[in-house]
C-alpha positions as CSV (number, residue, x, y, z in Angstrom):
1,M,0.0,0.0,0.0
2,L,1.2,3.5,-0.9
3,D,0.3,4.9,2.6
4,R,2.6,2.3,4.2
5,I,5.5,3.3,1.9
6,L,5.0,6.9,2.7
7,Q,4.9,6.3,6.4
8,Q,8.1,4.4,6.3
9,H,9.9,7.3,4.5
10,Q,8.9,10.1,7.0
11,P,9.8,12.8,7.6
12,F,9.4,14.7,4.4
13,Q,10.4,18.3,3.7
14,P,7.6,20.8,4.7
15,V,5.2,21.9,2.0
16,V,4.7,25.2,3.9
17,L,7.0,26.7,6.5
18,Y,5.8,26.9,10.1
19,N,7.2,26.2,13.5
20,A,5.3,23.3,15.0
21,A,6.3,24.3,18.5
22,N,5.0,27.9,18.3
23,D,2.7,28.4,15.3
24,R,-0.9,27.4,15.7
25,L,-3.0,25.7,13.0
26,L,-6.8,26.0,12.9
27,P,-8.8,23.0,12.0
28,M,-11.5,24.3,9.6
29,D,-14.9,22.7,9.0
30,F,-16.5,23.2,5.7
31,T,-19.4,20.7,6.1
32,A,-23.0,21.5,6.7
33,A,-22.3,21.5,10.4
34,N,-20.6,24.9,10.1
35,K,-23.7,27.2,10.4
36,D,-21.5,30.3,10.1
37,L,-21.0,29.7,6.4
38,N,-24.3,30.9,5.2
39,P,-25.2,31.3,1.5
40,E,-24.5,35.0,1.5
41,I,-20.8,34.3,2.4
42,L,-20.4,31.4,0.1
43,D,-21.9,33.3,-2.9
44,D,-19.3,36.1,-2.5
45,V,-15.7,35.0,-2.7
46,Y,-14.5,38.2,-1.0
47,L,-16.9,37.7,1.9
48,F,-15.7,34.0,2.0
49,T,-12.1,35.2,2.1
50,D,-12.8,37.7,4.8
51,Y,-14.4,34.9,6.8
52,V,-11.3,32.7,6.6
53,T,-9.0,35.6,7.4
54,K,-11.0,36.6,10.5
55,Q,-11.1,33.0,11.7
56,L,-7.3,32.7,11.6
57,A,-6.9,36.1,13.3
58,Q,-9.5,35.4,16.0
59,H,-7.8,32.1,16.9
60,Q,-4.3,33.5,16.4
61,C,-3.4,30.8,13.9
62,L,-0.9,30.9,11.1
63,F,-2.8,28.6,8.8
64,G,-6.2,26.8,8.6
65,I,-5.9,23.1,7.9
66,G,-8.1,20.1,7.1
67,G,-10.6,18.7,4.7
68,Y,-9.4,15.2,3.8
69,A,-12.4,12.9,3.2
70,E,-14.7,15.7,4.4
71,H,-18.2,15.8,2.9
72,R,-18.4,19.5,2.1
73,S,-21.5,21.6,1.6
74,I,-19.4,24.5,0.3
75,Y,-19.2,23.0,-3.2
76,A,-22.8,23.9,-3.8
77,R,-21.4,27.4,-4.5
78,S,-20.2,26.3,-7.9
79,A,-21.8,24.4,-10.7
80,H,-18.4,22.9,-11.4
81,F,-19.2,20.2,-8.8
82,D,-22.7,19.4,-10.0
83,T,-23.5,16.4,-12.2
84,E,-26.8,15.0,-13.4
85,E,-26.7,11.9,-11.3
86,E,-25.1,13.1,-8.0
87,P,-23.1,16.2,-7.1
88,R,-19.5,15.9,-6.1
89,R,-19.0,16.8,-2.5
90,L,-16.3,14.5,-0.9
91,H,-12.9,16.3,-0.7
92,L,-9.8,14.2,-1.5
93,A,-7.1,16.5,-0.3
94,V,-5.8,18.5,2.6
95,D,-6.3,22.2,2.3
96,I,-3.9,24.7,3.9
97,W,-5.6,28.2,4.2
98,G,-3.5,31.3,4.4
99,P,-2.4,34.5,2.7
100,A,-1.9,34.8,-1.0
101,G,1.8,34.6,-1.9
102,T,2.5,32.0,0.8
103,T,5.5,29.9,-0.5
104,V,4.9,26.2,-1.4
105,Y,7.9,23.8,-1.2
106,V,8.6,20.4,-2.7
107,P,8.3,17.7,0.0
108,L,10.3,15.0,-1.8
109,D,12.4,14.5,-5.0
110,G,10.6,14.0,-8.2
111,E,9.8,15.6,-11.6
112,I,7.1,17.7,-13.2
113,H,4.3,15.5,-14.4
114,S,2.1,18.2,-15.8
115,F,0.6,21.6,-15.2
116,R,-2.4,23.7,-16.3
117,F,-4.4,26.8,-15.7
118,N,-7.8,25.2,-14.8
119,D,-9.6,28.5,-15.2
120,I,-13.2,27.6,-14.3
121,D,-15.1,29.1,-11.4
122,G,-14.6,26.7,-8.5
123,D,-11.8,24.7,-10.1
124,Y,-8.1,24.6,-9.2
125,G,-6.9,27.7,-11.1
126,A,-3.2,27.4,-11.6
127,T,-2.2,23.7,-10.9
128,I,1.1,21.7,-10.8
129,I,1.3,17.9,-10.5
130,L,4.6,16.2,-9.6
131,R,5.6,12.6,-10.2
132,H,7.6,10.7,-7.5
133,E,8.9,7.2,-6.9
134,L,9.6,5.4,-3.6
135,E,10.5,1.7,-3.4
136,G,9.6,1.3,-7.1
137,R,6.1,2.8,-6.5
138,I,5.1,5.7,-8.8
139,F,2.7,8.3,-7.3
140,H,1.9,12.0,-7.7
141,T,1.3,15.1,-5.6
142,L,-1.1,17.8,-6.9
143,Y,-0.9,21.4,-5.9
144,G,-3.9,23.5,-6.7
145,H,-5.0,27.2,-6.4
146,L,-1.5,28.5,-7.1
147,S,-0.2,31.7,-8.6
148,L,-0.4,31.8,-12.3
149,A,3.1,33.1,-12.6
150,D,4.4,29.8,-11.1
151,L,3.5,28.0,-14.3
152,E,5.9,30.1,-16.4
153,G,9.0,28.3,-17.5
154,L,7.9,24.9,-16.4
155,S,8.4,21.8,-18.6
156,E,7.2,18.3,-18.2
157,N,9.8,15.9,-16.8
158,D,11.9,18.8,-15.3
159,K,13.6,17.4,-12.2
160,I,12.7,18.9,-8.8
161,V,14.3,18.3,-5.4
162,A,13.0,18.1,-1.9
163,G,13.0,21.5,-0.2
164,Q,13.0,23.7,-3.4
165,V,10.4,26.4,-3.9
166,L,7.7,25.1,-6.2
167,A,5.0,27.8,-6.2
168,H,2.9,30.2,-4.1
169,F,-0.7,30.5,-3.0
170,G,-2.6,32.2,-5.7
171,D,-5.0,35.1,-5.3
172,I,-8.7,35.0,-6.2
173,P,-8.5,35.8,-10.0
174,E,-6.0,33.0,-10.6
175,N,-6.9,30.3,-8.1
176,G,-10.3,29.2,-9.3
177,H,-12.1,32.0,-7.3
178,W,-11.5,30.7,-3.8
179,P,-10.1,32.3,-0.7
180,P,-6.3,31.8,-1.0
181,H,-5.2,28.3,0.0
182,L,-3.3,25.3,-1.2
183,H,-5.1,22.1,-2.2
184,F,-2.5,19.3,-1.6
185,Q,-3.5,15.9,-2.8
186,V,-1.6,12.5,-3.2
187,I,-2.6,10.5,-6.2
188,E,-1.3,7.1,-7.1
189,D,-2.9,6.5,-10.6
190,M,-3.4,9.6,-12.7
191,E,-5.7,7.6,-15.0
192,G,-4.1,9.3,-18.0
193,K,-5.0,12.8,-16.9
194,K,-2.6,15.8,-17.2
195,G,-2.7,19.1,-15.4
196,D,-5.9,18.0,-13.6
197,Y,-7.4,15.2,-11.5
198,P,-10.6,15.2,-9.4
199,G,-10.1,16.8,-6.0
200,V,-13.7,16.2,-5.1
201,C,-15.7,13.1,-5.9
202,R,-19.3,11.8,-5.5
203,Y,-19.9,10.3,-2.2
204,S,-21.0,7.0,-3.9
205,E,-17.5,6.7,-5.4
206,R,-15.6,7.5,-2.1
207,E,-14.0,4.0,-1.8
208,K,-12.5,4.1,-5.2
209,Y,-11.1,7.6,-4.9
210,L,-9.9,7.4,-1.3
211,A,-8.0,4.2,-2.2
212,N,-6.3,6.1,-5.1
213,C,-5.8,9.3,-3.0
214,P,-4.4,8.4,0.4
215,D,-4.3,10.9,3.3
216,P,-1.9,13.7,2.4
217,N,-1.2,14.3,6.1
218,I,1.1,11.3,6.0
219,I,3.4,13.7,4.1
220,L,2.3,17.0,5.7
221,Q,2.3,15.9,9.3
222,M,0.2,19.0,10.2
223,I,-2.9,17.4,11.6
């Protein structure tokens, strides 16, 4: 299992810089249980951003964190997650919420698999996917909601090394129209896709997608 291999190779380089001894992280709930997130806030990305910023300030936290396998009501804000049979609501990544421009680092050696500007309301915006190999096992890490400038000069198969700067949290016009944050996802089989992979699935397909996308916190160690 990929998760066992990842656990055996801890620790990895941090994806964002913080001091675990002093910097606080705020668990953030984006399910229907969070009654503070009313339709007025969710329908206005600037109000949504203000909500996240105030939550972090109120709790004196550097980043907000969470979301893996979370059944999120917030995806009702975008038709991007709606399908005829069943809407997509189950989140397959860990989100790290913080200021636009926050630096994103590479957690382990690999190469550029693909990248794309997924410029649809509610989508990833600027996206980079890396390919890695451990113990002969190929897998990928996806970084969504980045700065568009970070895609400049990239080429598929470029080598990357653990600890190098990869990208930065994108602002609203370039990150899929979300409050600034990083969507960090681990994917074993890309299923032939490039520059994109579902970060949210239908609840009825959770077993398939969670098996292919193990808990990113095995790498992050932030929760």
